N, C-alpha and C positions, 0 to 999 in steps of 0.2 A: 621193754619187756625182759625180764631176766629170771631165770630159775633153773631147776634141776631137770635133766632129760629123763623122760620115761620112754623107753624105746620099744617099738612094735615092729613086726615084719611086714611082708607084702600081703596085699589083698584082705586087709582088715576090713571086714564088712560092717554094715550098720547094726546087724544083730549082735556082733561081737562088742560094738560100743555100747549099745543099750539093748539088752535082750528083750525080745518081742513080748514076753509076759508083763512087761511094765509099761506097754504102749496104751494102756487104758487110761493114762493120765497125760497131761501136757504141763503139769507143774514142774518148772525147772528144778526146784529143790528136791523133789521126789526122783525126777530122772537122774540128777547128779548123784544121789545116793546109791545108784546101781550102775554107774558108769563104769565100764570095762570089767564088771564083776565076773563074768564067765571066762574072759580072756585071761585076767590077772586078778584073783580074788583079793590080793593085798594092795592093789593099786591105790585105793582111797586111803589106806593106812599110811602109805609112804608119801603120797602126793601132799604138796603144800601149795597154797594159792600162789599163783605166778609161775609155777613150773610149766614145762613144755612137753608135749608129745612129739616124738620123732617116729615117723613111719617109713615104710618102703614104698613099693609101687602100688598103685590103685587103692590108696587109703580112702576108706568111706564107700566102697562099692556096695552093691545090694540095693536096697529099697530107696525110694526117693523121699522118705519122711524126714522131717526136720528134727525129730526127736534126738537123733544122734549128735549133731553139733550143739544142740541145746544142752544135752547132758554134759558134753565136754566143757563147754563154756561155764555152765552153772557149777561144775565141780571145782572151778578155780583155775583151770588150765588157761594160761595167757595166750598161747599160740600153738599151732600144729605145723610142724615141717615135714615134708614127705618127698620122696622121689617123684610121685605124681599122685593125683587125686582123681576119684570118680568125678565126672563133670557136674552131676547133680549135687553131690556133697559139697563141692567147691562153691557152687551158687548158694546152696542153703547156708553154709558157714558165713559167707559175706552177708547174707540177708539177715542173719541173726547177730551179726556183729563179732564173729570169731575170726580173728586174723589167721590166715593159713598161707604158707609159702612153699613153692616148689623149688627145691635145691638138692639135686642128686648127690652132690659132693658132701654137703653138710649132713644129709641123711645117712650116707654111707659110712662117714667117719665118726659120727656121734656114737658114744657108748652110753649104756644106762648109767645114771649117776653123774654124768659130765654136767657142767654148768655152761648155759649158754645165754647169750644176749642178743636180742633182736632190735633192729632200729628200722621200722617200716618206711619212714621218710627217707632214709639215706640208702636203704636197700641193702643192709649188711646184717649178716649172722656171724656172731663171734662165738667160738667154742672157747671159753675161758680156761677150761681144764687142759685142752690140747694146744692152746696158743695158735689157733687157726682162725682165719677170717674168710668168709664167702660172701660173694656179691650176688644179689638177686635184683631183677627189675624192680624199682620202687613201685609201690602201689599207685595207680593212677589217682589224681586228687579226688575224684568222685568216689572211688572205692574207699579211700582213706576217710573221707567225710562220713560215709556209711558206717564204717568201723568205729570211728570217734563217736558217732551219735548213739552207738549201742545197737545198730542194726537198720535194716531198711525201713521198717514202720516208724521208729522214732525220727529217723532221718526225714522221712516225708512229713510227718506231723511238725517237725521243726521248720522245714521249708515252707509248708503252707501257712504256718503261723507268722513267718516273716513277710509273706505276700499279702497278709491280712485277709 
């Protein structure tokens, strides 16, 4: 995964990621069209598929709905890196196939517009702009297979199909 950084601060809650007024749909494309719009009205204008979100502490706090990580993933963001995540957001992100990484140093050092590259298998985050490399624990194999399958439901369907 490789792209430009879109930087956000601490305590970005799920209402900031996808405003509650859009929760009458579960359509990923519709949710993506409103991703971060109250927090950064120009986010979708600047964002390119493959870009990354970098946040501070407690990213994804607030409600337990899956709409927030769905909106991020459907918008084209390839990965979210933060100092820490709300537990339910972390689980929801993995369940829908959105890679997220906890790395305090990378999150603190990254600036908006930097270019970063993430390797989940190797457990590395490289800030190509600042020539810095950060290590994170590689995703366990099972989590990586869930991400690679596109989320928990596709992973389960694939696993059950293999078992016949």
